[in-house]
C-alpha positions in Angstrom: -0.8 4.7 8.4 -1.3 6.3 5.1 0.3 6.4 1.7 0.2 8.5 -1.7 1.1 8.4 -5.2 3.5 11.4 -5.5 4.3 11.4 -9.1 7.9 12.1 -7.5 9.1 12.7 -4.2 11.8 14.8 -5.5 9.3 17.4 -7.8 10.4 21.0 -7.5 13.2 20.2 -5.4 11.4 18.5 -3.0 8.9 21.3 -2.0 6.5 17.9 -1.2 8.1 17.4 1.9 6.8 20.3 4.0 3.6 19.8 2.1 3.9 16.2 4.2 5.2 17.4 7.2 1.8 20.0 7.6 -0.1 17.1 6.7 1.4 15.3 9.2 1.1 17.6 12.1 -2.8 17.5 11.4 -3.4 13.5 10.9 -0.1 12.4 13.2 0.1 8.8 11.2 2.2 6.4 12.6 3.9 5.3 8.8 3.7 7.0 5.6 4.2 5.3 1.8 5.0 7.2 -1.1 4.2 5.5 -4.8 6.4 6.8 -7.7 9.0 8.2 -5.1 11.3 8.7 -8.3 14.3 7.8 -6.4 17.5 6.5 -7.1 20.9 5.8 -6.0 21.8 9.7 -6.4 19.7 10.8 -4.0 20.2 10.2 -0.2 18.2 9.5 2.8 19.2 13.4 4.2 17.6 14.8 1.1 14.4 13.1 1.9 14.3 13.5 5.6 10.6 14.1 6.4 10.1 15.7 10.1 8.6 12.8 12.7 9.7 10.4 10.7 12.9 7.9 10.8 16.0 9.2 9.4 16.1 5.8 7.5 13.3 5.0 5.5 12.4 1.7 3.7 13.4 2.5 0.0 12.8 0.2 -2.8 14.3 2.8 -5.8 12.9 3.1 -9.6 15.2 1.4 -12.2 17.5 3.2 -14.1 16.1 2.4 -17.3 12.8 3.9 -16.5 11.1 7.5 -16.1 8.8 6.7 -13.2 8.2 4.5 -10.2 9.9 3.3 -6.8 8.4 2.8 -3.4 9.4 4.6 -0.1 8.1 3.5 3.4 8.6 6.6 6.4 7.5 5.2 10.2 7.8 6.3 13.2 11.0 5.3 15.4 9.1 4.0 17.8 7.6 1.3 15.9 9.2 -2.0 15.9 9.8 -2.5 12.5 12.3 -4.2 9.9 12.3 -4.3 5.9 11.9 -7.7 4.9 14.4 -7.9 2.1 14.2 -11.3 1.5 10.3 -11.2 0.8 10.9 -8.2 -2.0 11.3 -10.7 -4.7 9.4 -7.8 -6.4 10.7 -4.5 -8.2 9.9 -1.2 -6.5 8.0 -3.2 -3.6 8.4 -2.9 0.1 7.8 -5.9 2.5 8.0 -4.5 6.3 7.2 -6.9 9.3 5.9 -4.6 12.5 5.8 -6.3 15.8 3.3 -4.9 18.3 1.3 -6.1 20.9 2.6 -9.3 20.5 1.2 -9.7 17.1 2.9 -9.8 14.0 1.9 -7.4 11.2 3.3 -7.3 7.8 2.5 -4.7 5.0 3.7 -4.5 1.4 3.5 -1.4 -0.2 3.9 -2.0 -4.2 4.0 0.3 -7.3 2.5 -1.2 -10.6 3.2 0.2 -13.8 0.7 1.1 -16.3 0.0 -0.4 -19.6 2.2 -3.3 -18.9 2.1 -6.4 -21.6 -0.1 -9.1 -20.8 2.8 -11.2 -19.9 4.2 -8.5 -17.8 1.0 -8.2 -15.8 1.1 -11.9 -15.2 4.7 -11.7 -14.3 4.1 -9.2 -11.6 1.0 -10.9 -10.3 3.0 -14.2 -9.9 5.3 -12.8 -7.8 2.7 -10.6 -5.8 1.2 -14.3 -5.1 4.3 -15.5 -4.3 5.2 -12.8 -1.9 2.0 -13.3 -0.1 2.6 -17.3 0.3 5.4 -16.7 1.8 4.1 -14.1 4.2 1.5 -16.3 5.3 3.6 -19.1 6.1 4.9 -17.1 9.1 1.2 -16.9 10.3 0.6 -13.1 10.6 -2.2 -11.5 12.9 -2.7 -9.7 10.1 -1.1 -8.6 6.3 -1.9 -5.4 4.4 -1.1 -5.3 0.7 -1.3 -1.7 -0.4 -0.2 0.7 -3.3 -1.0 1.8 -6.8 -1.6 -0.9 -8.8 -3.3 0.8 -11.6 -5.8 -1.9 -11.8 -9.2 -0.9 -12.7 -12.5 -2.7 -11.9 -15.9 -2.0 -11.2 -15.7 -4.1 -7.9 -13.4 -1.5 -6.3 -15.5 1.6 -7.2 -18.7 1.2 -9.5 -17.7 3.9 -12.0 -14.5 1.9 -13.4 -14.3 -0.4 -16.1 -12.3 -3.5 -15.9 -8.8 -3.6 -17.4 -6.4 -6.7 -17.7 -4.7 -5.6 -14.6 -8.2 -5.1 -12.9 -9.4 -8.6 -13.6 -5.7 -10.1 -12.3 -5.9 -8.4 -9.2 -9.4 -9.5 -8.4 -8.2 -13.0 -9.2 -5.6 -12.7 -6.8 -7.8 -11.1 -4.2 -10.6 -13.8 -3.9 -8.0 -16.6 -4.2 -6.4 -15.6 -1.4 -9.5 -14.6 0.6 -8.0 -10.9 0.7 -10.6 -7.5 1.3 -10.1 -4.6 -1.1 -10.9 -1.3 1.5 -11.4 1.6 -0.7 -14.1 2.0 -2.7 -14.0 5.6 -4.4 -11.9 7.2 -6.7 -8.3 7.8 -5.7 -6.8 9.1 -9.6 -8.4 12.2 -11.2 -7.3 13.1 -14.5 -6.6 16.2 -16.0 -9.8 15.6 -18.2 -11.9 14.9 -15.0 -12.0 11.3 -15.5 -11.6 9.0 -12.4 -10.5 5.7 -11.2 -10.0 3.5 -8.2 -6.2 2.7 -8.5 -4.6 3.2 -5.1 -6.1 0.5 -3.0 -5.7 -1.0 0.2 -6.3 -5.0 0.8 -6.3 -7.1 3.7 -6.8 -10.7 5.3 -8.5 -9.0 8.5 -10.6 -6.5 7.6 -12.0 -6.1 11.3 -8.8 -5.0 12.6 -9.5 -1.5 10.5 -11.2 1.1 12.3 -11.5 3.5 9.2 -9.9 3.5 5.7 -10.9 6.1 3.0 -9.2 8.8 0.8 -7.8 12.2 1.4 -7.7 15.3 -1.1 -4.2 15.3 -2.9 -1.8 17.9 -1.2 -0.3 19.1 -4.2 -2.7 20.3 -7.4 0.3 18.7 -9.9 -0.3 15.2 -8.3 -3.2 13.7 -9.6 -3.7 10.9 -7.0 -5.6 11.6 -3.7 -4.0 9.9 -0.3 -5.5 6.9 0.9 -5.1 6.0 4.8 -6.3 3.5 7.2 -6.4 3.2 10.7 -6.0 0.2 12.6 -7.1 -1.0 16.3 -5.0 -3.9 17.0 -6.5 -4.2 20.6 -9.4 -6.0 19.5 -10.1 -9.1 21.7 -10.2 -12.3 20.0 -14.3 -13.5 20.5 -15.0 -15.4 23.7 -15.4 -19.0 23.4 -19.2 -20.7 23.1 -21.0 -23.3 22.7 -23.3 -24.2 19.9 -25.7 -27.3 18.9 -24.4 -29.5 15.7 -26.8 -31.6 14.0 -25.9 -34.8 13.8 -27.8 -36.0 10.0 -26.0 -40.0 10.2 
């Protein structure tokens, strides 16, 4: 799967859709997520159709009172996937449940706005925590939380400084035993400065055979593409015996 912060999917009359289709012909992802989709009620699914994916992607559009935001998740039609709207208590966030080889997988795709106040950041993380708690109650084989969180932390990439969102997000990862898998810059600004803010986090990192960052398809987008490959057929470790010392 992969996701890309587009800074607007409809940019220049949807000119980025052919770029994604060409990209998909090379990499053949099963899912492709978009952050900062900039979609709203006036844009139908027919306008954002990407060849090879379901004509009905999951959407969580931006609110009307802000300029940017929103997320969208494309997926292949053969996937046994459903949108868990009952768990989507956080704006501009998609929660999807996938059933594959008798394993339940949850994917959360979310966008967190930059320059949030301390109170807003805390509120965002509180709701993300509640989503994660609800997912854990269903005992999935794997859960993935990904998106653009605008969370900067040197623990994600050593070249970053820590902002308030980075501190809160890192505390969230530690308290929930989640691992962040991206460790290189994903956002390159016009002045050349870089940061790692597009993240992939999981409670089962051993399911991932590959993660990384691919160059942006559009020079107008400052975000690169973050991707991961899963192998859910990894067998459970075989049973074994071990000696336990009795200190009594």
